[in-house]
C-alpha positions as CSV (number, residue, x, y, z in Angstrom):
1,M,0.0,0.0,0.0
2,I,1.0,3.6,-0.6
3,G,0.3,5.7,2.5
4,P,-0.8,9.3,2.9
5,H,2.7,10.7,2.3
6,N,3.8,8.4,-0.6
7,N,5.2,6.0,2.0
8,N,4.9,2.2,2.2
9,V,2.4,0.9,4.7
10,P,1.3,-2.6,5.5
11,M,-1.9,-3.7,3.8
12,S,-4.8,-4.1,6.3
13,S,-6.5,-6.7,4.1
14,P,-5.6,-9.0,1.2
15,R,-5.3,-7.2,-2.2
16,Q,-8.4,-6.9,-4.3
17,Q,-8.0,-8.8,-7.6
18,S,-10.1,-8.9,-10.8
19,V,-10.2,-9.6,-14.5
20,T,-12.0,-6.9,-16.4
21,S,-13.1,-6.6,-20.1
22,F,-13.8,-3.2,-21.6
23,T,-15.4,-2.8,-25.1
24,I,-15.8,0.6,-26.7
25,Y,-18.8,0.9,-29.0
26,R,-18.9,4.2,-31.0
27,Y,-21.3,5.2,-33.7
28,A,-20.9,8.4,-35.9
29,L,-24.0,10.5,-36.0
30,T,-22.3,13.1,-38.2
31,D,-18.8,13.9,-39.4
32,Y,-18.2,15.7,-36.1
33,L,-20.6,14.1,-33.5
34,S,-20.7,10.5,-32.3
35,I,-22.2,8.5,-29.5
36,Q,-20.3,5.9,-27.5
37,T,-20.6,3.5,-24.6
38,T,-18.0,1.4,-22.7
39,P,-19.6,-1.4,-20.8
40,A,-17.2,-3.3,-18.4
41,I,-17.6,-6.9,-17.5
42,S,-15.5,-8.2,-14.6
43,Y,-14.9,-11.2,-12.3
44,R,-13.5,-10.4,-8.8
45,W,-11.9,-12.3,-5.9
46,K,-9.9,-11.7,-2.8
47,H,-7.9,-14.1,-0.6
48,G,-9.9,-15.0,2.5
49,D,-13.1,-13.6,0.9
50,T,-15.6,-15.0,-1.6
51,T,-15.4,-14.6,-5.3
52,S,-18.0,-12.9,-7.5
53,S,-21.1,-15.1,-8.1
54,G,-20.4,-14.8,-11.8
55,L,-19.4,-12.3,-14.5
56,K,-20.7,-8.8,-13.4
57,I,-21.4,-5.8,-15.6
58,G,-20.6,-2.5,-14.0
59,D,-22.2,1.0,-14.4
60,V,-22.7,1.7,-18.1
61,P,-21.6,5.1,-19.4
62,V,-23.3,6.8,-22.5
63,D,-21.3,9.7,-23.9
64,L,-21.5,12.2,-26.8
65,M,-18.2,13.0,-28.5
66,W,-17.9,16.3,-30.4
67,R,-14.8,16.9,-32.6
68,Y,-14.6,20.7,-32.6
69,L,-11.2,21.0,-34.2
70,T,-9.9,18.8,-36.9
71,A,-6.2,18.1,-37.3
72,D,-4.0,19.7,-39.9
73,P,-0.5,18.2,-39.4
74,K,1.1,20.6,-42.0
75,R,0.0,23.5,-39.8
76,F,0.7,21.7,-36.5
77,I,-3.0,21.9,-35.6
78,P,-4.2,19.0,-33.4
79,T,-7.6,17.2,-33.2
80,L,-9.6,18.4,-30.2
81,N,-12.6,16.5,-28.8
82,L,-15.1,17.2,-26.0
83,I,-16.8,14.1,-24.5
84,T,-19.7,14.4,-22.1
85,G,-22.4,12.1,-20.8
86,V,-23.7,10.2,-17.9
87,S,-22.9,6.8,-16.3
88,F,-26.0,4.8,-15.4
89,P,-26.2,2.7,-12.2
90,T,-26.5,-0.7,-13.8
91,G,-23.9,-2.5,-11.6
92,D,-24.8,-4.4,-8.4
93,Y,-24.1,-2.2,-5.4
94,S,-26.7,-2.9,-2.6
95,H,-28.2,-5.9,-0.7
96,L,-25.5,-8.1,-2.1
97,G,-25.3,-11.9,-1.6
98,R,-21.5,-11.6,-1.8
99,S,-19.3,-8.6,-1.1
100,Q,-17.4,-9.3,-4.3
101,D,-20.5,-8.8,-6.4
102,G,-20.4,-5.0,-5.6
103,V,-19.2,-3.6,-9.0
104,G,-21.6,-0.5,-9.1
105,S,-21.9,2.8,-7.4
106,G,-25.7,3.1,-7.3
107,V,-25.6,6.7,-8.6
108,Y,-25.9,8.6,-11.9
109,T,-22.5,10.1,-12.6
110,Y,-21.8,13.1,-14.8
111,R,-18.7,12.6,-17.1
112,A,-16.7,15.2,-19.0
113,T,-13.4,14.6,-20.9
114,L,-11.2,16.8,-23.1
115,T,-8.8,15.1,-25.5
116,E,-6.1,16.2,-27.9
117,Q,-4.4,14.2,-30.6
118,S,-1.6,15.2,-33.0
119,T,0.8,13.4,-35.2
120,Y,4.3,14.3,-36.2
121,T,6.7,12.9,-38.8
122,M,10.1,12.1,-37.3
123,P,13.4,11.4,-39.1
124,N,13.4,8.4,-41.4
125,N,9.6,8.8,-41.8
126,H,8.7,7.4,-38.5
127,E,5.4,8.7,-37.1
128,L,5.0,10.0,-33.5
129,R,1.5,10.5,-32.1
130,L,0.8,12.5,-29.0
131,R,-2.4,12.3,-27.0
132,L,-3.4,14.4,-24.1
133,W,-6.5,14.0,-22.0
134,A,-8.2,15.3,-18.8
135,T,-11.4,13.8,-17.3
136,F,-13.8,14.8,-14.5
137,R,-16.5,12.7,-12.8
138,R,-19.2,13.8,-10.3
139,A,-22.1,11.9,-8.7
140,L,-25.5,13.4,-9.4
141,N,-27.3,11.7,-6.5
142,S,-26.9,9.4,-3.5
143,A,-27.3,5.7,-3.5
144,H,-29.8,4.0,-1.1
145,L,-27.9,1.3,0.7
146,R,-29.0,-1.9,2.4
147,D,-27.0,-4.7,4.1
148,V,-23.8,-5.7,2.2
149,T,-22.9,-3.0,-0.3
150,S,-20.1,-1.9,-2.6
151,Y,-19.4,0.9,0.0
152,G,-18.1,-1.7,2.5
153,T,-21.1,-2.1,4.7
154,T,-22.3,-5.4,6.2
155,R,-25.6,-7.0,7.0
156,G,-28.1,-4.9,9.0
157,F,-27.0,-1.5,7.5
158,R,-29.5,1.0,6.2
159,G,-28.5,4.4,4.8
160,H,-27.0,6.3,1.9
161,G,-23.7,6.6,0.1
162,Q,-22.1,8.8,-2.5
163,P,-18.7,8.4,-4.2
164,G,-16.4,11.5,-4.2
165,M,-15.4,13.5,-7.3
166,Y,-12.8,11.9,-9.5
167,G,-10.4,13.1,-12.2
168,E,-7.5,12.1,-14.3
169,A,-5.0,13.8,-16.6
170,G,-2.3,12.3,-18.7
171,F,-0.5,11.9,-22.0
172,S,0.4,9.1,-24.4
173,L,3.2,8.8,-26.9
174,E,3.0,6.3,-29.8
175,Y,6.0,5.8,-32.0
176,G,5.8,3.9,-35.3
177,I,8.8,1.5,-35.4
178,T,7.5,0.1,-38.7
179,Q,4.2,0.3,-40.5
180,R,2.9,-2.6,-38.4
181,W,4.7,-2.3,-35.1
182,V,4.1,0.6,-32.6
183,F,5.6,1.3,-29.2
184,A,3.3,3.2,-26.9
185,I,3.6,4.6,-23.4
186,D,1.0,6.3,-21.2
187,V,1.6,8.4,-18.1
188,A,-1.4,9.5,-16.0
189,R,-2.3,11.1,-12.7
190,D,-5.5,10.1,-10.9
191,W,-7.2,11.8,-8.0
192,A,-10.4,11.0,-6.0
193,N,-12.2,12.7,-3.1
194,G,-13.4,10.5,-0.3
195,S,-16.8,8.7,-0.4
196,R,-19.6,9.8,1.9
197,L,-21.4,7.1,3.9
198,K,-24.3,7.8,6.3
199,G,-26.8,5.5,8.0
200,H,-27.1,3.1,10.8
201,Y,-27.0,-0.6,11.7
202,A,-29.8,-2.7,13.2
203,S,-27.8,-2.7,16.4
204,G,-28.3,1.0,16.7
205,L,-24.7,2.0,15.7
206,K,-24.8,5.2,13.6
207,V,-22.4,5.8,10.8
208,D,-21.4,9.2,9.3
209,E,-18.1,8.9,7.5
210,L,-16.1,10.6,4.8
211,S,-13.3,8.4,3.6
212,S,-9.9,9.8,2.8
213,G,-9.1,11.0,-0.6
214,S,-6.6,9.2,-2.8
215,G,-4.3,9.8,-5.8
216,D,-1.8,7.9,-7.9
217,W,0.7,8.2,-10.7
218,Q,0.8,5.4,-13.2
219,V,2.9,4.5,-16.3
220,A,1.8,2.0,-18.9
221,P,4.2,0.9,-21.6
222,A,2.8,-1.3,-24.4
223,L,3.6,-2.8,-27.8
224,E,1.0,-2.7,-30.7
225,Y,0.8,-4.8,-33.8
226,N,-1.5,-4.0,-36.7
227,W,-1.8,-6.6,-39.5
228,T,-4.2,-4.4,-41.5
229,P,-5.2,-0.7,-41.3
230,N,-8.4,-1.8,-39.6
231,Y,-7.3,-4.6,-37.2
232,G,-4.6,-4.8,-34.6
233,V,-3.7,-5.9,-31.0
234,I,-1.9,-4.1,-28.2
235,A,-0.4,-5.6,-25.0
236,G,1.3,-3.9,-22.1
237,V,1.3,-3.4,-18.4
238,S,0.1,-0.6,-16.1
239,V,2.1,0.2,-13.0
240,Y,1.0,2.5,-10.1
241,Y,4.3,3.7,-8.8
242,A,3.5,6.7,-6.6
243,G,0.6,8.4,-4.9
244,H,-1.2,8.5,-1.5
245,N,-3.9,6.3,0.1
246,T,-3.9,3.8,-2.7
247,S,-2.5,0.4,-3.7
248,R,0.6,-0.4,-5.6
249,V,-0.8,-2.2,-8.7
250,V,0.8,-4.0,-11.6
251,S,-1.9,-4.7,-14.1
252,P,-1.3,-6.6,-17.4
253,Q,-3.5,-5.3,-20.2
254,F,-4.5,-6.6,-23.7
255,A,-6.7,-5.1,-26.3
256,F,-8.0,-6.0,-29.8
257,N,-8.8,-3.0,-32.1
258,A,-11.3,-3.2,-35.0
259,L,-12.5,-0.4,-37.2
260,Y,-15.5,-0.8,-39.5
């Protein structure tokens, strides 16, 4: 664990582990406006605890993406996008049969993202692509909670919970080694305010808590292979190497890209 001052602290419980699949579905409404969603399906487990009762789908976001500036590499003008939408509380979060089934927040969440993308031709005609992004998330309501929930409550609890605001900013570099092989690296900074939990247990114990905020720095090198202009795969690893009130995580990642 990374403590409040970027120091190492012993873990108070076994590390949470999961396998998660993300699929981006995007449909162009016009040349400049598209709609997209990114459902996530996961399976979770923790040593000494139960596993998920099966594959679980989390909260599902629906976003509109507006490309308000189109790239012109000759004039060094990048592509700029504004993405905004809402995440719907589709994931299990309350009255859970197993604690590992808690993959949702129980709230509608406003989402906003700004992205930049530009491409530069390096010596020997190798292409370098730069991407910048900044995201912001804010809950629009509170979740009604009962018994075992994704907020860490146990049987007999009744109350409400709300996740804190969250944001991320980062950049990515992609360097074309050949026409088929690409080396990529992402560097990002995450931050999150603490979650609010308020209610009581059947025993009469009252709860009114605001958990500590957290933050992390992560780096994710990867290697991409494209066998056609429309199809490719990318594999890498994400490493959380610094921050506060968070876990040190090494997360292998693999993705298949298809463009129709």
